[in-house]
C-alpha positions as CSV (number, residue, x, y, z in Angstrom):
1,X,115.2,-141.8,-70.1
2,X,112.8,-141.5,-73.1
3,X,111.8,-144.4,-75.2
4,X,110.7,-143.9,-78.8
5,X,109.2,-146.7,-80.9
6,X,107.6,-146.8,-84.3
7,X,107.3,-148.6,-87.6
8,X,106.8,-147.9,-91.3
9,X,106.3,-150.0,-94.4
10,X,108.6,-149.2,-97.3
11,X,108.0,-150.6,-100.8
12,X,111.5,-151.9,-101.3
13,X,113.3,-155.1,-100.4
14,X,114.8,-155.7,-97.0
15,X,118.3,-155.7,-98.4
16,X,117.8,-152.4,-100.2
17,X,116.4,-150.6,-97.2
18,X,119.0,-152.0,-94.8
19,X,121.9,-151.2,-97.1
20,X,120.7,-147.6,-97.7
21,X,120.1,-146.9,-94.0
22,X,123.3,-148.5,-92.8
23,X,125.3,-146.1,-94.9
24,X,124.7,-143.1,-92.7
25,X,126.1,-140.9,-95.5
26,X,122.7,-141.3,-97.2
27,X,120.8,-139.7,-94.4
28,X,121.0,-136.1,-95.6
29,X,119.1,-137.3,-98.7
30,X,116.0,-138.1,-96.6
31,X,116.5,-136.1,-93.4
32,X,116.6,-132.3,-94.0
33,X,117.9,-131.8,-90.4
34,X,121.1,-133.8,-91.1
35,X,123.5,-131.4,-92.8
36,X,126.7,-133.5,-92.9
37,X,127.7,-137.2,-92.4
38,X,131.2,-138.6,-92.9
39,X,132.6,-142.0,-92.4
40,X,135.2,-141.9,-89.6
41,X,136.3,-145.6,-89.4
42,X,138.1,-147.6,-92.1
43,X,137.0,-150.7,-93.8
44,X,133.6,-151.9,-94.9
45,X,130.5,-150.7,-93.0
46,X,129.7,-153.1,-90.2
47,X,129.8,-153.7,-86.5
48,X,131.8,-150.8,-84.9
49,X,131.6,-148.5,-87.9
50,X,131.6,-144.8,-86.8
51,X,130.2,-141.8,-88.5
52,X,130.7,-138.1,-87.6
53,X,127.5,-136.1,-88.3
54,X,126.1,-132.6,-87.9
55,X,122.4,-132.0,-87.5
56,X,120.5,-128.7,-87.5
57,X,118.4,-128.2,-84.4
58,X,116.7,-125.0,-83.2
59,X,118.8,-123.0,-85.6
60,X,122.1,-124.3,-84.4
61,X,124.5,-127.1,-85.5
62,X,124.7,-130.2,-83.3
63,X,127.7,-132.4,-83.9
64,X,127.4,-136.1,-83.1
65,X,129.2,-139.4,-83.3
66,X,127.3,-142.5,-84.4
67,X,128.6,-146.0,-83.8
68,X,127.0,-149.3,-85.0
69,X,126.6,-151.6,-82.0
70,X,124.6,-154.3,-83.8
71,X,125.1,-155.2,-87.5
72,X,123.1,-158.2,-88.7
73,X,122.5,-157.6,-92.4
74,X,119.7,-157.4,-93.4
75,X,117.6,-157.7,-90.2
76,X,119.0,-155.6,-87.4
77,X,121.0,-152.4,-87.1
78,X,121.8,-151.0,-83.7
79,X,123.6,-147.8,-82.8
80,X,124.9,-145.5,-80.1
81,X,124.8,-141.8,-80.8
82,X,126.5,-139.3,-78.6
83,X,126.1,-135.5,-78.6
84,X,126.7,-132.9,-76.0
85,X,123.1,-132.8,-74.7
86,X,122.0,-136.4,-75.2
87,X,123.0,-140.1,-75.8
88,X,120.8,-142.4,-77.9
89,X,120.9,-146.1,-78.0
90,X,118.6,-148.4,-80.0
91,X,118.0,-150.3,-83.1
92,X,116.2,-150.7,-86.4
93,X,114.7,-154.0,-87.5
94,X,113.8,-155.0,-91.0
95,X,111.2,-157.6,-91.9
96,X,110.0,-158.6,-95.4
97,X,106.3,-158.0,-96.1
98,X,105.9,-159.3,-99.6
99,X,107.8,-157.0,-101.9
100,X,108.1,-154.4,-99.1
101,X,109.9,-154.0,-95.8
102,X,108.5,-153.4,-92.4
103,X,111.1,-151.2,-90.6
104,X,110.7,-150.7,-86.9
105,X,112.7,-148.4,-84.7
106,X,113.2,-148.4,-80.9
107,X,115.4,-145.8,-79.3
108,X,116.3,-144.9,-75.7
109,X,117.2,-141.2,-75.3
110,X,119.1,-140.1,-72.3
111,X,119.1,-136.3,-72.1
112,X,121.9,-134.8,-70.1
113,X,122.5,-131.5,-68.3
114,X,119.7,-128.9,-68.5
115,X,117.9,-130.9,-71.2
116,X,116.9,-133.4,-68.5
117,X,114.5,-130.8,-67.2
118,X,112.7,-130.9,-70.6
119,X,112.3,-134.6,-70.8
120,X,108.6,-134.5,-71.7
121,X,109.3,-132.1,-74.5
122,X,112.3,-134.2,-75.7
123,X,109.9,-137.2,-75.8
124,X,107.3,-135.4,-77.9
125,X,109.9,-133.8,-80.3
126,X,111.7,-137.1,-80.6
127,X,108.6,-139.1,-81.6
128,X,107.6,-136.4,-84.1
129,X,111.1,-136.2,-85.6
130,X,111.5,-140.0,-86.0
131,X,108.2,-140.2,-87.8
132,X,109.3,-137.4,-90.1
133,X,112.8,-138.9,-90.7
134,X,111.5,-142.3,-91.6
135,X,108.7,-141.0,-93.7
136,X,111.4,-139.1,-95.6
137,X,113.3,-142.4,-96.1
138,X,110.1,-144.0,-97.5
139,X,109.6,-141.1,-100.0
140,X,113.3,-141.2,-101.0
141,X,113.5,-145.0,-101.6
142,X,110.1,-145.4,-103.2
143,X,110.8,-142.5,-105.6
144,X,113.9,-144.3,-107.0
């Protein structure tokens, strides 16, 4: 198992950041690896909401299913993501910092199959990728 933690300050309100992030269909706007996200479940976004997504990794498309396991607007958003080579569980937390938001992430990655042999590489790549994704979110939201 690999644990990835980090944080970033975004100059937007907690509600704005939470609402934007919790609609996974926004992710292609700030994560260039995410090529497609569609809502699978019905009803408003909340606990149990599912999204089907496709990310680009190493020149190939990787389908995944994302399900919200915690939904406490606007302070906590937990999810389980499953794909053929890995499962990811964790959460984002959102705290006000004046007119900004401190967003923290904490993920547990469970590589499967042959990818388990590359766990140290998965950890390094995962930390790098999460920093890039959430820096993209910061640029996207602060540019609006």
